[in-house]
N, C-alpha and C positions, 0 to 999 in steps of 0.2 A: 284481415283487419285493415281498415282504412288508415292510411298515413296522413298526418296533418299536412296541410298545404304550406309549402315553403314560400313565404312572402318576400324573402330576400332582405328583410329588415336587419337580420343579424349577420349578414355576410360582410358588411362594410362598416368599418369603424368611423368613417368620415361621411359627411352629408353627400348625397348624390350630386354629381356635377363637378366634384373635385378631382382633378387629374392626378396621375401618379407623380408628375413633375412638381405639382403644387404641394403634394404631401411631402415629397423629398425636401423641397425648400423650407417647408414648415418645420420639419424635424431638424434640418440644418440650422435654421434660425434659433430654435430652442437651445440647441447645443452651443451655438456661438454666444448666446446671451448667458447661458449657465456658466460656460468657461470664463467669459469676460467678468461676470459677477464674482465668481470664486477667485479669479485672478486679482481683482481689485481688493477683495477682502484680505488675500494673502499679502499683497503689497503693503496695505495699511498695517497689518500685523507685523510684517517685516520691519517697517519703519519704526514702529513702536518698540520692537525688540532691540533694534540698533540704538535708539535713543536711551533705552533703559540700560543697555550694556555700557554706554559711554558715561552714564551718570552713576552707575552702581559702585565703581571703585572709590568714590568719595567716602563711603561709609565702611570701607574695609579697614581692619586693624593693621598697623604696620607689621611687617615681617620681623621676627626676632633677630637681634643682632647676631651675626655668625662670625666666628673668628676665622680669619684668613691665614694668619701665621703668627708665630710668637718666637722672638729671638732673645737670647740672653745677651745683654749688651753691657752688663756691669762687670768690667774686668777686675775691679777691686773696690773696696768700700769707699775709698776716697776719690774714686773716679766715677761714681754713680751719676748717670745723666740727670740733669735738672729739668730739662724740657725737650720736647720733640715736635716736629712738624713735617708735613709732606707736601709734595707737588700736587697739582690738580688731578693728576692721573693715578696718584698713589703708587708711584714706581720708585721714587727717591725720597728718602727722609733725612732730616738733619737731627743730630743729637747735640745738645749743648752740655758739655762736660765742664768740670771745674778748670781743666787745663786748656780748653778750646772747643772747637766745633768739628764734629765728624759728619760725613755724608755717607749713607749706606743704601744698598739696594733692598727695598722692602721685601721682595720675593725671596731673597736668599740670605739676607743679613750681611752680605759682603760689604766691606768698607771701601768706598770709592775714593775718598780724599779726606785728609785731616788738615784742618786749618789751625795753624799755630802762629798767628800773626804776632808782630811785635807788641800789640796791645795786650796780649796774654802773658808776656814775659814777666817773670818775677812777681806775679800776682795771680789770683785765682778768681774764677767766677763763683759768686756766692748765691745769687738769685737771678731769675730770668723773668721778663715780661714779654711774651710773644704777642704782637698786635694781630688781631684776627683777620684784618682786611688788607693791609698794605705790605706785609712782609717784614716790618721793622722788628728788631729785637732790642729791648733794653736790658743790658747786662749789669747787674749790681756786682761790683768788684770788691775784693778784700781790702783795698786801700782807700775806700770812701769815694771812689769815682764810679760813674756810670758810663759804660762803653755802649756806643750806638752802632748797630750793624743792621744790614738788610740782606735778606736771602731772596734771590731771584732764580728762576728756572728758565733756561733756554731750551726750546723744543725744536728739534730738527727731524727731518724725514729722509735720511739716507737710504737709498734703494727701497723707498716706500715703507720703511719701518720707522716707527716713532722712537726717538732717542731723546731723553731728558738729561740735560747737563746742568748741575747746580752751580750757582755763582754766589759768592759771598763778598759783600762790599762793607768794609769797616769804615764808618763815616766819622768817627772821632770819639773824644772823651768829654764828659761833663763832670766838673769838680763839684760834687754834692756836699761832702763833709771834709772840711779842712783838717779835722783832727785825725782823719785816716781810719775811722772805724769801718769794719765791713758793713756793706749794705745788704741786710738779710731779706728785705722785701723791697721790690722796685716796681715802678710804673713809668712808662714813657710813651708819649704820643707826639706825632709830628703832623702839623696841619697841611703839609705839602707846599707851603709858600715860604714864609719868612720866620716862622715861629715854631718852637718846640718846647714842651714842658715835661719835666721829670720830677718824680717824687720818690722818696725811699725812707725806709725805717732802718736805723743802724742797730748794731748789736746791743747797745746799751738802752734801746727803746726810744730814741729820739726820732721825731718826724721832721724831715727836711724836704724842701722843694727847691728846684732850680728852673728858672725860665730863661730861654735863649731867644733873642730877637736880632735879626740881621737888618741893619739900616739899609735904606735904598741908596745906592751909589749913583753918581752921575752917569757913569759908563757901565753900570751893572755891578752886581756883587754888593759890597758894602761891609762895614765893620760889624762884627758879631759882638753883641752885648749880652752878658750873663748876670742874672739877678738871683741871689740865693736868700732863703728865709728859713728860720727855725719856727715851726708851728707847734712844738711840743708843749709850750706853756698853756695853750688853750685847751689841751686835752685833760679830761678827768678820767685817768686810767692809762694803761699801757697800750700803745698802738699795736695791732696785730695784722692789719692788712691795709693796703693803700691802692688807690685807683685814680686815673686821670682820664677825662673825657677826650673824645676825638679831636676837638678843636683846641684842647689845652686851656680851656677857660674855667674849669672847675676841678678841684681835687677832693676826693672822698677818702676818709680813713675810718676803719673800724677798730674798736677797742676791746679789751678783755672784759669790759663791763656791759657789753651788748649795745653800745651806742655807735652811731655813724655820724661823723662830722663832715660838713661840706663847706669849702672855702671858694670864694670867687677870686680867680687869679687873672681876670681880664686885663688889669693894669699891672704889668710886671714891675713898674718903677716904684710901686708902693707896696707895703706889706699887705698881703691878701686878707680881706675881712672874712670872718666866720659868718656865714649866712644862715646856717641851719644846723641844729643838733637833734638827731633822731634817736628815739629809743626803739631800736629795731628788734631786740631780743632780750630775754632774761639770761641768756648764756653769752659766752665770749664769741665775738665775731671771728670766724676762722677763714672766710673767703669772701671776696667781692668780685663782681665782674659786670661789665656793661653788656646788655643785649644789643644786637645789631641796631645801629642808629645812635648809640650812646645817649639814650634818654632814660631807658629803664635799667634799674640796677638789680642784680640778683644777689641776695644776701644769704650766706650759709653760716651756721653757728656750730658750737661744740656739741650741741645736742642733736645734730643731724637735721635740724629744721631748715627748709628752703622756702624763701619768699621773694617776691618781686615788688619793687617800689618805683614809682616815677613821679615827677613833679606835676602837681595839679594846681592850677591858678584859680583861687577862690575869689569871691567878691571883694575881699579886703586885701588880696595879695596883688598889688599893682606893680611891685618892683620885682619880687622873686617868687616863683611858684614853689609851694611847699611839697616836699616828698611825702607821699602817702602809700601805705601798704595796699596793694591791689589784689594780689593772689598769693595763696599759700599752697604748696605742693606736697606730694607724698614725701614723708620724712625718711632719712636714713636712721639706722639704729645707733650709729656712731658719728663722730664729728665729720663735718664736710671738709675735705682736704683739698679739693680742686674743683674749679668751674671752668667750662669751655663753651663759649658762645659760638653759634654757627655764623658764617660769613654770608649766608644766603637768605636766612629767614630768622624768625624769632625763636628758634629752637636753641636749647642749651643742654649741656651734659653736666652732671654733678658726680663727683667721686668722693668716697668716704674712707675714713681710716679703717673701717671694717672690710674694705675690699669689694665694694659694690659700686657700679656705675648705673645711673638712671638717666633716661632721656625725657625732657620736658618741653612743653611749648608754652611760651609766656601768655599770649593773648587768649588762647583757648583753655588755659589752666589745666592742661592734661599732663599726666605722667604716663608715658607709653609702656616702658618696660624697665626691668632691673636686671643687670648682668653681674654675676659673681666673678670677681677677678682672682681672689685668693689671698691677697695681702694688701696692705695699705696702698691706696692710689696716690702716687706722688706727682703725677703729671697727666693732663688730659689735653687733647687737641682734636678739634673737629676738622675733618677733611674739607678742603676749599669748596668742593661741590656738594657738601652735606650728604655724601653717599658712604661715609665711613668715619672712623675715628681711631686715634692712636692713644694708648694708655701705658704709662710707665708705672710699674708697681714696686713695692718694697723689696722684692726678690731680685731686682735688677733685670726684669724682662720688659721688652717692648712688645706689646700686644696690638696686633692690627686687626680691626673688626670691619666687616662690611655692614652697611646700614641701608635700608630701603623704607622711607617714610615720605611718599610723594605729596601727601595732602595733610600735613600736620595741623593746619589752621582750621580745618573743617570739622565742626561738630553740629549737632542739631541746634545748640544754643547760638553758635556764631552765625548760623544761617537764618534762624527764626527768632532769636532772642536779643535782648540788649547786651552790648559788649562795651567794656570800658577800654577804649583805645587811648594810646599816648596822645597827649595834647588836649584831651577832652575833659571837661569838668565833672562829667558823670557818665554812666553807661547810656549808650544811645543805639538806635538803629541807623546804620550808615552803609551806603554803597559807594565805594570809590575804588575802582579796580586798578588804577595806575597812578603814578606820581612822577615827580621830576628827578628823583634820586634813587640810587640802588638801595638805600636804606628804607625806602617807603614800604609801609606795611599795607597790603591789600585789605580793604574792608568790604566784605562780601555778604552783607545782610540782604536777604531777598524781600524783607518786609517793605522797604521803601518802594520797591518795584511793584509789589502786589498792591500797595496803597495807591500808587500812581495809576495802576490799571483800573482799580475800582473808581478812582476819582474821574478819570477820563471817560469811563463807561457811564458813570452817573450823569455827568453833564451832557454827554451826547444823547443819552436816552431822555433826559429832562427836556431837551430841545426837540428831539425827533418824535418821541412817542405820542404826545398830545396832538401834534400837527398831523401825523400820519393817520391816527385812529379817527380823529374828527373829520379829516378830509375824506376818509373812506366812508364814514357815516353819511356825510353830505352827498357825495357823488352817488352812493347806493340808494339813499332814501329820499332825497329832496331835489337833486339836480335834474335838469331836463336831460333826456337821453342823448341829445346832440352834444350837450356840455360834457356828459360822462364819456362819450366816445372820443372826445378831444383830450380831456384831462387824464384819463387812465393811461393811454399810450404815451403821453408826454411824461408822466411821472415814471412809468416803467423805463422810458428811454434814459432817465437820469441814472439808472443802475448801470448803464453801459460805460459811464465815465470812469476811467482808471483812477484808482485812489492816489496814484502819484501826481496826477493832474490836480486833484482836489487839494492834496498837500502843498503843491507848488502855489496854487492860487491862495490857499489859506496863509502860507508863510510870507509870501512876497507881495500880495495885494490886500488881503483882508486884514492881516495883523496891523499894518500901518494905518489903514482906514479906521479900524477900531481904536487905535492909539489916539487919533485926532478927535474921534467922536465917541469916547467911552461913555460920557454921561448921556448923550443922545441914544446910544444903544441900550443903556440900562432903562431908559424911559420908553422903549419900544413897546414892551408888554402892557404897561398900564395905559399908555396913550392910545395904542391901536384898539385895545379892548373897550376903553371908554368911547372912542370915536364910533366903533361899530354899534355899541349899545345905544348911543345917542341917535345915530342914523337910523337904527331899526325902530326906535320909538317914533321918530319923525315919519318914517315910511308907513308905520301902522296908522298914523293920523291923517295921511293924505287921502283925498277922495278917490274913489275908484276910477273916475274919468281921467284924472291926472296920472294915476298909476299906469293906465293903458297907453298913455302917450310917452311915458319915460321908458328907457331901456329896461330889459329884464332884470330881475333881482341879482343875477350873477354879475352882470356888468356893474350894477349899482354897488355891490359889496366889494368888488375889485377896486373900484374908484375910491370908495370910502377907506379901504385898507391902505391904499397908496397915500391918501390924504393923512391918515394917522401916522404913517412912517415919516412923511414930510414934516408934520408937526413935531414929532419927537426929535428929529434931527435939528429943527430950528430952535426948539426950546432948550436943547442940551447946552449949547454955549451960553445962552442967557442964564440958565440956572447955575451953571458952573461959575460964572462971574458973580452972581448974586449970593450964592451960599458958600462957595469954597475959594473965594478970592481969585478966581480965574485959573486955578491950577488944582484940579481934583486929585491928580496923582501925588502932588506934593502934600496935600492934606492927608491922603491915605498914609504916607510915610511918616508924617509928623504926629498926627493925632490918632490914627488907628494902628500905627506900627505895622503897616502892611506895604510891602514893596510891589509896585506895578511892573510886571514883566510884559513886554510887548507881545510875546508869543505865550499866551496864557490859555486858561480853560474856556474863555469866551470864544477864542478862535477855534479851539477843538470842538466846542459845542456846535458851532455853526458848520464847520467843515466836515466833521465826522457825522454830525446829524444829517447833513445833506446826503451822505453816503448810505445812511441807515434807513432814511425815510422811504425810498422806493420799495425795499423789501417788506417793511411793515405794512405800508399802504396796500401793496398788491395782494398780500395774503389776507389782510383784513377785509378788503373790498370783495374778494372772492367769497370769503366766509359769509359776509352780510348778504351778498347777492344770492347765495345758495339756500338761504332760508326760504322755506316753502311760502308761496304767495297766499295760500289759504289762511295762514296765520295772520298776515297783514289784513286780509279782507275781513276776517272774523273780528279783529280788534277794532277796525274802523266801523264795522257794522254795529258794534256794541256802543258806539259813541265816542271812542277814543280819538284824540287828535293825532295827526301824523307824527308829531314829536313824541307824544306819549307812546304811540305804537313802536317807534324806533327805539326808545329807551327801555320800555318795560317788556317788549315782546321780541323784537328783532335782535337787540343787543345781547340779552341773556342767551338766546338760542344760538347765536354765532360766537359766544364767549370761548368755546374751545379753540376755534380758529384764530380768534384775536389773541388768546393766550399763546398759542403756538407762534404767531407772528411776533409777539413781544419777545419770546425766548430766542427766536432765530435772529432778531435784531440785536438782542443782547449778546449773543455769540459773535455776531459780526463786529460789534463794537469792542468786545474783549480782545479779539484777535487782530484788530486793525494795527497795521505797522507803519505804512508810508505816511499817512496823514499825521499821525502822532509824531513821527520822526521829523517831519518837515515843518509842522505848524506849531511845535512847542519848543521850549528851550532845552528839553531833555535833562532837566535837573532832578535828581532823585531826592526830592524833599517830601516831607510828610506834613502837608498843610492843605486844608480843604478850601482855602481862599480861591475864589474864581479868578482873581487877578494874578495868580501865580501859575507856573507851568508844572510839569511833572515828568516822570519817565516811566513808561509802561514796560511790562515784561517782554512783550513782543518787540517793541522798539529797542529795548536794551540788547536783545539778541542780535538785531541788525547792526547796532552800533559796535558791539564788542567782539563779535565773532571773527571779523577780519584780522584783529590784532591779538587774538587769544592764542598762546602757544599750544601746539597740538598735544593733547592729552595732559595739559597742565590743569591746575586747579580751576582757573577761570574758565577754561574750555569746558570742563566737565560740569561746572555750575551752570553754564549757559544751557547745556543739555538738560540738566535738572529743572531749569526754569521751563523748558519746553514740556517736560513731563508734567509739571504742575499745571501748566496751561491746559494740556490735554485732559488732565484729571478734573480740573474745574469745569471744563466744557462738558465732559462726560457726566459728571454729577448733576450739573444744571439741566442738561437735556433729559437725563433720566427722571429727575423730579418733575420737570415740565411735562413729560409724557404721562407720568402717573396722574398729575393734576388734570391734564387735558382729557384723559380717558374718563376720569370721574365726572368732569363737567359734561362730557359727551353723553355719558349714561344718564345723567340727571336731566338734561334738557332734551334728550331724544324722545322722551315720553310725551312731550307736548304735542 
């Protein structure tokens, strides 16, 4: 049987003439490209995983409080501790007893030292007010005096080991009640300079205050003056709790009728006026405490209800801001017996007569957990670093708890909703990550940043998109090939300019120029458009012989455009003087209630638009040029004009490419950092005015990340911002690709 002739066509997988070396290089190239592509994908996924890992802890619930140790410290009923506190490392604690102050080791309960100074002789401590921030203790004594002490901790490192040594400084006595009644409730604050204020409730229910002020002496020091006042007559009910703010300018007192009174004690030489009376509860007020910053007040009552109040200045409150109830928290089942604010943030602890301790955060209005102690909570103290707390109970035990709640201020609402911050008249979206004092509360709403990103992108695209698309249509459909060969490389060369250079020029050259010629710049669009339309009408009426002697239409329109720009800049100052009294910016502020910021959205529109134009133009021009020429020829053969052909045939056919160019330009504008950073004021405001600046999400990351504490709340929120930017870009690109594919399917049938 005859075998089929072998032609050799199936012996080789590659075309004839390809050498083995070429085949090897081809395979090697495919492997390198494949490995490189997979590597890029893995790197991008790794970066995304890292960013997600850094942002994810923001939304984790705090770990439950765990008890470290518990010591029985009540030697007898009459020596039960009244208050406790610890050093920043939670190694040494102090106990305020009726007979004095003891220092113990928290780990073992061993007593280090007992302080029985002369100030404790022949009298007893009845009540204690521990200042949460400066270590001062106000001690209400059994003879009507208030003793002032301060606890310090000296930290040394002998042989490389940390050793904490407690120090007690008894600073003096304040005569509160001349009748000598025991001070059952006490509050004391020192402003750190020349003034201190004390207030107390005596055993018979009188509310007294004492203010001390040291006069300035010629050689330093000076005479100490003390002013005492009885505030009982102004109360409607029996006082149950008392509070003094950090500067000693206001005194608050709660009563058994659920009211809170506030006195202004700024002037110590005159009886303090009662400035406000608040109905805070239907039950007796059992505990009061200031949150960090001494603005917001935590109110606890006999029904176990917990709420926070702070002054809000209304339209008619020009002298004193009125306290308003802002948040209500999870209630205890029994009376609130103790409140302990944190010295680091707006967290606070509440303890109840039923033996439960709860952790709350004022601004986010969260209650994180509840811990059962077993018996009535008689004393609570937050650790200085907010990483633990001490609790004294009715059984004479000192309970030491460990606490981990690194991001208490973060909730979905605080990031994306309106929050009522201290000092604000109503809930608002606010971004303000840092302040001038330790009491400052970070305000971390992402909405102003997203708003600024949308605003900057809108004005950049408003400037860039029409210019880029129309320029692409002109060079593709109407310009002479020689003009196109010059214009397209020139525009593409614009894309090579670094954004930092554009931001530098926008901030230092363009912004002052626009500041001087703002009216002329606003006249550019109508003036240039009217000039070109008028010139086109004149050009169409010229005889052909004259047109042939003039330069080509490209040169003609360039000259006309320059003429329009010159007219706008000339008419600007004249119109400003005729309509706005020579000062357009002042008119904006007085009549339109709009402030003109030198680095505003006009600058961003020009600078960032200049960066976006090359991308949009290049892709649009390529899409228009790739439209088959037979479509143009068919349209022209049917009698359509070149303009009708461009608009009704070429433009729809190239619409998928134009849409892709728009989306790519949009993504470029959304992610732009340096231009926005340098050409705007970076103020996170929510205002669509073109005369104001903004702060975008990407620029905010560049501004804040150098100062953000590692793994702190601000640090993680900046990573969350990056995740949101990536998500927005992904969603927009996905939708854009879907739309592009549908447009392509629709117009590919032509």
